[in-house]
N, C-alpha and C positions, 0 to 999 in steps of 0.2 A: 787511810781513805775509807770512808764509810760506804756501806752498800746502799743502793737506791731502794727505797721502800716501794714495793710493787703496788700498782693501782688495782683496785677491785675490778673484776672482769667487766662489770656493766659500765665502768667509766673508761675503759681502755678503747681507744680509737674513736671516741665521740667527744664533742664539746660538753663541758659540765660546769656547774656553778661551784666556785671555791667553797661556798657555805655548805654545799652538799658533801664535798670531800671532807671538810672539817668535821661535820656531823658523823661521818663514817669513821672518824678516828685518824685521818691522815694529818700529818703536821704541815704547817705553812711552808717549812723548809722543803719538804718533799714535793711541794707544788711548784717549786722554782727550778725544776729539773730541765735539762737541756732538750728533752724530746717533747716539751710542751711550749705553746705560745699563749699569749694573753691578747686575744683580738679585741676584748673589751674589759673594762674594770670588773673584777669579780668573776671572770670566766677563764677557763683554761681549755685548750684544744690541742689535738695532735699537731705536730710540727708541719705537716703537709700544708702547702699554701692554700688559702681560701680565696678562690678566684671568682666565684659566682655569688650573686646576691643571696641565693638560697643557702649556700654554705655559711655566709655571714649571719643570715637570719637565724639559722639553726643554732649557731654559737650564742647569739644574743638572747634567743628565746629561753635558754637554760637559766637566765637570771631575770627575765622580763616580768613585770608586774601583770597579774591576771587581767587587769582592766585595760591593758595596752594592746595595740595591734600594729602591724606593719602597714604603712600608708604611702601616699604620694608616689614618687618614682619607684620606690622599692616594691610597693604593692603592684604597680603596673608591670614591673619586671617579673614578679612572681606569677601574675596572670598571663604573661606571655605577650604583652603589648609591644608593638614595634616602636623602637626609638631610633632617632638619627644616629648614624655611625659617629662615635666619638663624643656622644652626649655626656656631659660631666654631671655626676651625681653627688659627689662630695661626702658620702657616708650613707648609712641606712636611715630611712625615715621611719620614725616610731611615733604613733599618736596615742595620747592618753585621753580617757573619757573625763570630762569635767565632773567634779571639781578637782581632780588630781592635777598636779603640775606636769608640764611637758617634761619628758625624760631628757637628761643631759648626759654628756660624756664624750670622750674622744671617739670619733667615728659614728656618732649618733646625732641625727638632726631631729629634734623633738618638736612636737606639735600637740595641741590639745583642742578638743571640740566636743560638742554635744553629739553623741552617737547613740542611736537606738540599738537594741539588742541584735536586730537583724542587719545592722550596718557592718557587723563583723562576722566573718565566717572562718571556718578552719579549711585551709587549702594545703593539702599534703601535710597535715598536722601542724601547720603554723597559723596563728591568729592574724588575719589579713582583712583590711577593709574590703567590703563586697565589691564586685566588679562595677556595680552601678555607682557606688560612692567613689571608687577610684577613678 
């Protein structure tokens, strides 16, 4: 039985991109460990369940393209907008600025639009469509 390769301290306990871990010298096998989950393709996160939109967004943000932002229902939740009890969201909404393609993947609902620079803001460190756009 082989010993588990320890994660670097700055990757412990937070979501991170697989590409970042590989660049730091971790093997792909070490990223298949039982104390990590893969909430999105190319992302690893601590085993704790991700129950809030913000936790899922933080996980996805570790691999998100810089011209993308959280949008639609997801942005509304991050802004604290009230939603009906039991409203179905179906994944996190991510918007790409044209001409980029809409993001795709399990758990991601992709969109694309013409967005001005001030249409996207940082909200608690996450790129989010502004309240006015949302």
